N, C-alpha and C positions, 0 to 999 in steps of 0.2 A: 697453509693459510698465509696470506700476505699481511704484513704489519703496516698499518696506516695510522698515523697519528696516535701511536701507542695502543691502538685497539686492533684486534685481529679481525680481519674480514675473511669469511670463508670462501676463498676462491682457490680451487686446486685444479690444475690441468691434469687430465688423465690421458697421457699421450697414447698408450697402447689401445685405449678404447675410443680415441678421438672424441672425448667428452670433457665436460667441466663439472666439478662439484661446486655448487654455489650455495653457501650457507647450508650444507648438508644435502642439498637436492641435486641429483644427477641430471644433467642436461646433455642429451646427445647432440653432437654437431657433425656436419659433413666435414670431409677432410679439408676443404678450402676454408670453411668457417673456423675450424680449429687452428689452421695455419695463420689466419688473420689475427685471431685472439692471441696466439702465442707471440706474434710480433709485437702486439700492443703490451702484453705482459712484460716482455723482455725490455721494453723501453722504460719501464718503471715510472709511468706517468708523464713522460716527455712525449711531445707530439711526434707522430710517425706520418710522413707524407704519403699521399696516394701513390706516388711513383715508387717510394720505398716498399710499400705494401705490394704493389703490382710486381715488382722485381722479386721480392721474397716469396710470394705465394704462387704467382703465375709464371715467373721467369720470362722466357722469350716467347712463349706461346700466345700471349695476349698483349695487345698494345693499347687498347681503349681503357683508360683509367676509370671510366664510369662503372665498370664491373666491380671495382672496389666499393663504391657507394652502395651497390646492390647487396653485396655480401655483408657489409657492415649493417645494413638495414635488417638482414636476416638475423644477424647476431644480436642486435638490439631487441628484436621481437622475442627471441628465445630467452635472453638474459635479463631483460628489464621488465618482466611480467609483474613483479611486485611493486612497480612504480618507482623503483630506485634507479636513477639515471647513472650509468656507468661509462658509456662510450660517448665522448664529447667530440664534436666537430670544432676544431680550432681554426678560425678563419685565416686563410693564407698559409697555414702550416700543415694541416692534416687532421689526424684523429688521435685522441689520447684516452687511455683507460684510467679512470680515477675512481677509487673505491671508498673514499672517505664518506661518512654519513653526511649527506648534504641537506636533508629536509628535516 
């Protein structure tokens, strides 16, 4: 679990299974979705640019950074089902994972 503002938020990456445990609920991810999420988690709330995500997840095989937008949309659909926003688009910077209770 990640510590955010003194409160533990249940987000645990299950690398072997390419899944995430979110507040005790297991959510299966594709390999690319998992890789995108892992990048955001490693940044610890700092913005990660599309180019950084593209390089980390797709390497040399993909050059169109719109694919990043598509995969982050998939991730949001899977992870934000309870109405708790977690993946934020930071204008001009990229994307950030923020886990604090915001509503």
